[in-house]
C-alpha positions, -999 to 999 in steps of 0.1 A, spaced: 123 -16 -492 130 -45 -517 155 -21 -536 173 -16 -501 180 -56 -497 192 -57 -527 220 -29 -522 227 -45 -490 237 -74 -508 256 -60 -534 277 -38 -515 286 -73 -495 292 -88 -532 313 -61 -539 331 -55 -504 335 -95 -505 351 -98 -541 375 -67 -532 386 -92 -498 392 -120 -523 415 -96 -549 433 -85 -520 442 -121 -510 451 -134 -543 475 -104 -548 488 -111 -514 496 -147 -527 510 -132 -563 536 -111 -538 544 -138 -514 553 -159 -544 574 -131 -560 590 -123 -531 601 -161 -526 609 -167 -559 636 -135 -558 648 -150 -524 656 -181 -539 669 -169 -570 692 -140 -551 708 -167 -526 717 -199 -520 686 -208 -499 663 -230 -510 643 -225 -478 608 -213 -486 588 -185 -466 575 -196 -432 540 -205 -431 535 -173 -403 550 -149 -429 527 -159 -452 500 -160 -433 505 -121 -426 506 -117 -463 471 -133 -464 459 -112 -437 470 -80 -448 456 -87 -479 420 -92 -468 424 -62 -447 436 -41 -481 409 -58 -497 380 -49 -470 395 -12 -469 399 -8 -505 362 -25 -510 346 -2 -488 364 30 -503 356 23 -538 321 14 -528 316 50 -514 336 63 -545 311 47 -572 279 42 -556 274 66 -526 292 96 -542 289 85 -577 319 95 -592 328 76 -621 359 93 -634 339 121 -649 371 142 -646 388 125 -669 361 120 -695 365 142 -722 402 157 -713 421 153 -743 394 144 -768 390 179 -779 
């Protein structure tokens, strides 16, 4: 019983960290797009806050989906990229 609770918490933390990663990548993408927009034109306006919000929500959603999928692959299916281990070593 104790191990199952630990696994649930581990899964929650794993998915939360994937969501944070998605949000960080969304912020970086928004900053890169904003910088490219400013340097390519004479506009000095930044991206509207609604667009940045859409990036953040999209990053959160992508992070959640990837976190759930990666959990499935790594911890449930136990596929630790065995297919690539040993290839090229012979």
